[in-house]
C-alpha positions in Angstrom: 13.8 10.4 -17.5 12.7 7.3 -18.0 12.6 5.8 -21.7 12.3 1.9 -21.3 9.9 0.1 -18.3 9.7 -3.6 -17.6 6.4 -4.3 -16.2 5.4 -7.7 -15.3 2.5 -8.9 -13.7 0.7 -6.8 -17.0 -1.9 -10.7 -17.0 -4.1 -9.3 -14.1 -6.4 -5.7 -13.7 -3.9 -3.5 -11.5 -0.5 -4.2 -14.0 -2.5 -4.1 -17.2 -3.4 -0.6 -16.0 -0.2 0.5 -14.8 1.4 -0.6 -18.3 -0.9 0.9 -20.2 -1.6 4.1 -18.5 3.3 4.3 -18.8 2.9 3.1 -22.4 0.5 6.5 -23.2 3.3 8.7 -21.9 4.8 11.0 -24.6 8.4 10.7 -22.4 8.6 6.7 -22.3 9.7 5.0 -25.1 9.0 1.9 -24.8 7.0 0.2 -22.5 7.3 -4.0 -22.0 4.9 -6.0 -20.1 6.0 -9.9 -18.7 3.9 -12.9 -17.7 3.3 -16.2 -17.6 -0.1 -15.1 -19.3 -0.9 -12.9 -22.1 -2.9 -10.6 -20.8 -6.5 -10.9 -21.1 -7.0 -8.6 -23.8 -4.8 -10.2 -26.1 -7.2 -13.2 -24.9 -10.5 -11.4 -26.6 -11.8 -11.5 -23.1 -12.1 -7.9 -22.9 -9.8 -6.7 -20.3 -7.7 -3.3 -19.9 -5.7 -2.5 -23.5 -2.0 -2.8 -23.3 -1.7 0.5 -25.9 1.6 0.2 -27.5 2.8 -2.3 -24.5 4.5 -4.7 -25.8 4.1 -7.8 -24.5 6.3 -10.8 -24.5 5.8 -14.5 -22.4 8.1 -15.1 -19.6 8.2 -16.8 -16.7 9.9 -15.2 -14.0 11.1 -18.5 -12.7 13.4 -18.8 -15.4 16.6 -17.0 -16.0 14.6 -15.5 -19.6 14.2 -12.1 -17.7 18.0 -11.5 -17.7 17.5 -12.1 -21.6 14.6 -9.3 -21.7 16.2 -6.8 -19.2 19.7 -6.7 -21.5 18.2 -6.5 -24.7 15.9 -4.3 -24.3 18.2 -1.7 -22.2 15.5 -1.5 -19.1 16.4 1.4 -17.0 13.0 1.3 -14.6 11.8 -2.2 -13.5 8.1 -1.7 -11.8 7.5 -5.2 -9.9 3.4 -6.2 -9.5 3.6 -10.1 -10.4 2.9 -11.2 -6.4 0.3 -13.8 -6.7 -1.7 -12.7 -3.7 -4.2 -16.4 -3.3 -3.0 -20.0 -4.9 -4.5 -21.0 -8.1 -6.9 -24.3 -7.8 -3.9 -26.1 -10.3 -1.2 -24.5 -8.1 -1.5 -24.8 -4.8 0.1 -22.7 -2.5 3.6 -24.3 -3.1 3.1 -22.6 -7.1 2.3 -19.3 -5.3 5.6 -19.6 -3.1 7.8 -20.4 -5.5 6.0 -17.9 -8.2 6.8 -15.4 -5.7 10.2 -16.0 -4.5 12.0 -18.1 -6.6 10.2 -15.3 -9.4 11.6 -11.9 -7.5 14.8 -12.8 -6.6 15.3 -13.9 -10.2 13.8 -11.0 -11.1 16.1 -8.8 -8.7 19.7 -10.8 -10.4 18.9 -9.7 -13.9 18.8 -6.4 -12.6 21.5 -6.3 -10.4 23.5 -7.7 -13.2 21.9 -5.0 -15.5 23.8 -1.8 -16.6 20.8 0.2 -17.9 18.7 -0.1 -15.5 18.7 2.4 -12.7 15.3 2.5 -11.0 12.9 -0.9 -9.9 10.0 -0.3 -8.1 8.1 -3.4 -5.9 4.1 -3.8 -5.2 4.1 -5.3 -1.7 1.6 -4.9 0.7 0.7 -3.8 4.4 -0.3 -7.5 5.1 3.8 -7.6 5.9 2.4 -6.0 9.4 0.5 -8.2 10.5 -2.9 -8.5 12.8 -2.7 -8.5 15.8 -4.7 -7.6 19.9 -1.0 -6.3 20.3 -0.8 -4.0 17.3 -0.8 -0.4 17.6 -4.0 1.8 16.1 -1.8 3.0 13.3 0.9 1.1 11.5 3.5 3.7 10.3 7.0 2.1 7.7 9.6 1.9 10.6 7.6 -0.2 13.7 7.7 -4.0 13.1 4.3 -6.3 14.1 4.1 -8.3 17.3 3.2 -10.9 15.2 4.3 -10.9 11.9 2.7 -13.3 9.3 3.3 -16.5 9.0 1.4 -18.2 6.0 1.1 -17.2 2.5 0.7 -14.1 0.6 1.6 -11.8 3.4 5.0 -14.2 4.6 5.9 -14.1 0.5 5.6 -10.5 1.1 8.1 -10.3 4.2 10.6 -12.6 2.5 10.4 -10.2 -0.7 10.7 -6.7 1.1 13.7 -8.7 3.0 15.0 -9.5 -1.1 14.5 -6.1 -2.5 16.6 -4.6 1.0 19.3 -6.9 -0.1 19.0 -5.9 -3.5 19.3 -2.3 -2.7 22.3 -2.2 0.1 24.1 -4.0 -3.6 23.0 -1.5 -5.7 22.8 2.0 -4.1 23.3 3.8 -7.6 19.5 2.0 -8.1 16.3 4.5 -6.4 14.4 0.9 -5.3 10.9 2.4 -4.0 8.8 -0.3 -1.9 5.2 0.2 -1.9 3.1 -1.4 0.8 -1.1 -1.0 -0.5 -3.8 -1.4 1.8 -6.0 -3.4 0.3 -6.8 -2.5 -3.4 -11.1 -2.1 -3.8 -13.1 -0.9 -6.9 -14.9 -1.5 -9.9 -12.0 -3.7 -11.5 -10.6 -5.4 -8.2 -11.2 -8.9 -8.5 -10.1 -10.4 -4.8 -10.2 -12.6 -1.9 -11.7 -9.6 -0.4 -14.0 -8.1 -2.4 -15.5 -11.9 -2.9 -16.1 -12.0 0.1 -18.2 -8.5 0.1 -20.8 -10.2 -2.8 -22.1 -13.7 -0.6 -25.1 -12.7 0.6 -24.0 -13.9 3.8 -20.6 -12.5 5.6 -19.8 -14.8 8.0 -17.8 -12.3 10.9 -16.1 -13.1 14.0 -18.1 -13.0 17.1 -16.8 -10.3 19.4 -15.1 -8.6 17.1 -15.4 -5.7 14.5 -11.5 -4.7 13.0 -11.1 -1.2 11.1 -10.2 -2.3 7.5 -8.6 0.3 4.8 -8.7 0.2 1.3 -6.7 1.8 -1.0 -8.6 2.9 -4.8 -7.3 0.8 -7.7 -6.8 4.9 -10.2 -4.6 5.6 -6.6 -2.9 3.1 -6.5 -2.2 3.5 -10.5 -1.4 7.2 -10.2 1.2 5.9 -7.5 2.9 3.8 -9.1 2.8 5.7 -12.2 4.8 8.7 -10.1 7.4 5.6 -8.5 7.8 5.3 -12.2 8.8 8.2 -13.2 10.2 10.0 -10.3 12.7 9.3 -8.2 11.5 8.3 -4.5 13.5 6.2 -2.5 12.9 3.9 0.3 9.6 2.3 2.0 6.1 4.3 1.3 2.3 2.7 3.0 -0.2 3.8 1.0 -3.7 3.4 1.4 -7.1 6.2 1.7 -7.9 8.1 4.4 -10.0 6.9 7.1 -10.6 3.5 8.0 -14.4 1.6 8.1 -15.2 -1.0 10.1 -16.5 -4.5 9.3 -20.2 -3.5 10.7 -20.2 -1.0 8.5 -19.1 -2.3 5.3 -21.6 -5.3 5.7 -24.3 -2.8 6.6 -23.1 -0.2 3.6 -23.6 -3.3 1.5 -26.9 -4.1 2.7 -25.3 -7.5 3.1 -26.7 -9.7 6.4 -23.7 -10.6 8.8 -23.9 -14.3 10.5 -21.5 -13.9 13.6 -19.8 -17.4 14.6 -17.4 -18.2 16.9 -13.8 -18.4 16.1 -13.0 -22.0 15.3 -16.4 -22.2 13.4 -15.4 -19.3 11.2 -12.3 -20.8 10.6 -13.6 -24.4 10.1 -16.0 -22.7 7.6 -12.9 -20.5 6.3 -11.5 -24.3 5.4 -14.3 -25.6 4.0 -14.9 -22.4 1.3 -11.6 -22.7 0.3 -10.9 -26.7 -0.2 -14.1 -25.8 -1.9 -12.8 -23.3 -4.3 -15.3 -20.7 -3.4 -13.9 -18.1 -1.2 -9.7 -17.6 -0.2 -10.3 -17.1 3.8 -6.5 -17.6 4.9 -4.8 -18.1 8.9 -4.5 -13.5 7.5 -7.9 -12.9 6.4 -9.0 -14.2 9.4 -6.6 -12.7 11.4 -7.6 -9.4 9.7 -10.9 -10.0 10.3 -10.5 -10.1 14.0 -7.8 -7.2 15.1 -8.3 -5.6 11.3 -5.7 -3.2 10.1 -4.7 0.5 10.1 -1.6 2.3 8.5 -0.1 5.8 8.2 0.5 7.7 4.8 1.7 11.2 6.0 5.5 9.7 4.7 4.0 8.8 1.1 2.1 12.1 1.0 4.7 14.2 2.4 7.5 12.3 -0.6 5.1 13.3 -3.1 3.2 16.2 -2.3 0.4 14.2 -3.1 -2.9 12.6 -1.2 -5.2 9.8 -3.1 -8.1 11.2 -4.1 -10.5 8.0 -2.9 -11.0 7.7 1.1 -11.6 4.1 2.6 -14.7 4.7 2.6 -15.1 6.4 -1.1 -13.0 3.3 -2.7 -15.5 0.2 -1.2 -18.5 3.2 -2.0 -17.1 2.7 -5.5 -16.9 -1.1 -5.4 -20.6 -0.6 -4.5 -21.8 0.9 -7.1 -19.8 -1.1 -9.7 -21.6 -4.5 -8.3 -25.0 -3.2 -8.4 -24.7 -3.6 -3.8 -26.9 -0.4 -1.5 -27.3 -0.7 2.0 -31.4 -1.6 3.2 -33.4 1.0 3.1 -30.9 3.6 1.3 -28.8 5.0 3.6 -25.4 4.2 4.9 -24.3 4.1 8.1 
């Protein structure tokens, strides 16, 4: 039974939703949410209510997280505090420090804890990279031909290494590593959702990549199940099917602007400098080669399938933004 849960990253949308749904579970005694800043719902800016979640302001890079785990007798940790894009103030260095050092401190605290018996870590399908030599579909056991060398995806690869090391050192702890496709839904604010809301969408000439999404509702449900049940291992999480980028553009009722790869990269660098849209090197590769993953391991393990396909998740996002195909007929 799960008694006391620690959720990191509760100031962000998915983290707040996960802590809220766990706090609503009558079988869970306490949910403690930690982050470096208070959630929006606590700063009167709106956002998801945390319910009876107890918020503690903690920087994971500091040893304070060990004190929180020890003082509350935490038995389950859900690590959601991964930054996917650098902030304007901190930049890439601060992002990497938060992701890598923060995770190391958290796992170190879990390793020393006598009460922690379940650890759930959010990762990303971006660890597979995007390459013209990729398989049609990635399973959890396949190694990428061209692994990530920059940003969030590279951080996620390093974090996964630390998580596997922790699992070896603490075989008594159930460790679940979840590789999520890009989140999509009404409440999701990400580099990719911001891309699709632009009036004109730059694309890479000659490429029409396959994209995969997971609806935020399904992501929260997977995290809830992993936090309350024992499902050790590494799992891909994505909605069924794929969408071509050209289909996404038409469904959003946007115009595309095909650019040769160097021009696309130059535009991405300029947009990043001006803080407009985050075109990371990983996103540039995704816009060329795409990515798709197999999710049968998750579905077999949980006896459950996501309610939203990739297409349905994207449609729900478009409705929330008031976007629709020109002429009203999706393709």
